[in-house]
C-alpha positions in Angstrom: -31.7 99.0 -200.0 -31.1 95.2 -199.9 -33.9 92.9 -198.9 -33.3 90.6 -195.9 -35.4 87.5 -195.3 -35.8 86.4 -191.8 -36.5 82.7 -191.1 -36.7 80.6 -188.0 -34.6 77.5 -187.6 -37.9 75.4 -188.0 -38.8 77.2 -191.2 -35.3 76.5 -192.7 -35.5 72.9 -191.7 -39.0 72.6 -193.3 -37.8 74.3 -196.5 -34.9 71.9 -196.7 -37.2 68.9 -196.4 -39.6 70.4 -199.1 -36.7 71.0 -201.5 -35.5 67.4 -201.2 -39.1 66.2 -201.8 -39.4 68.4 -204.9 -36.4 66.8 -206.6 -37.3 63.3 -205.4 -33.9 62.6 -204.0 -32.3 62.1 -200.6 -29.6 64.5 -199.5 -26.9 61.9 -200.1 -28.1 61.2 -203.7 -28.4 64.9 -204.4 -24.8 65.5 -203.1 -23.4 62.6 -205.1 -25.0 63.8 -208.3 -23.7 67.4 -207.6 -20.2 65.9 -207.0 -20.4 64.2 -210.4 -21.9 67.2 -212.3 -25.0 65.2 -213.2 -27.8 67.6 -212.0 -30.1 69.6 -214.1 -30.0 73.3 -213.7 -33.2 73.2 -211.5 -31.7 70.5 -209.3 -28.5 72.4 -209.1 -30.4 75.4 -207.8 -31.9 73.2 -205.2 -28.4 71.9 -204.2 -27.1 75.4 -203.8 -30.1 76.4 -201.7 -29.7 73.4 -199.5 -26.0 74.2 -199.0 -26.9 77.7 -198.0 -29.6 76.4 -195.6 -27.0 74.0 -194.1 -24.6 76.8 -193.6 -27.2 78.9 -191.8 -28.1 75.9 -189.6 -24.5 75.4 -188.7 -23.9 72.3 -190.7 -26.0 70.2 -188.3 -28.2 68.6 -191.0 
């Protein structure tokens, strides 16, 4: 049986901020580096997670 994680909007927003702090980049810098394929694998994981969070938040971030 698959595992489902339930998060509130506030928890997702907090996670997004924490992830950006972990990689020491703004969202725009992280996006630019993702667009030019210049992220480490760890940073790329953060990018994919942030994209997923933004999708769940309706792209309002």
